N, C-alpha and C positions, 0 to 999 in steps of 0.2 A: 219187333216189326209192328208198324202202325196198322191198326185194324180198320183201314179206310180204303174203299175201292177208288181207283184212279178214274174210272169211267163214270159211275153213277153216284159217287160220293156217299155210298152206303157206309154207315158207321155203327158202332155198338149202341144197343138200346139197353135200358135198365129195367129190372123187374124185381120180383120177390121170390125167395126160396120158400116153399110152403110144405114143410114136412108134416108127418102125421101128428106130431105134438103141437102143431100150430104156432111154433116159434118162428116168426117171420124175420128173415134177414135179407138184405139187399144182394142181388146178383147181377151179372152183366152177360148179355147175350151178344156174342161176337159174330159178325158175318163170316162166312167161309171164304177167306181170302187166300188166293193162290198167286204165286209169283210166276208170270208167264212172259215169254218173249213175243213181241208183236212188231211187225214191220210198219213203221209210220214215216211217211214221206221218203220211202226208199231206204231207211236206215233201221236196223233192228234195235229195239229198246225194251228193257225189262220194266214190267208194270205190275203193280199189285191190283188184282182184279177179282171180284167176287164170282162165285160159280154161276150165278144167274146171268151175269154179263158174258161169261164164256159160252154159255148155252146159246 
């Protein structure tokens, strides 16, 4: 499933893992995407929406 919000186009951001040993590796922060049904122009449609847009 694509980690992109259909409403606000929020997508994954990238950062670093920083363990105690200071060995830095790249990681990915995915938005909390939920599949919801929304009524658009009178027809129900499934959308991938982040939880901040649901709120």
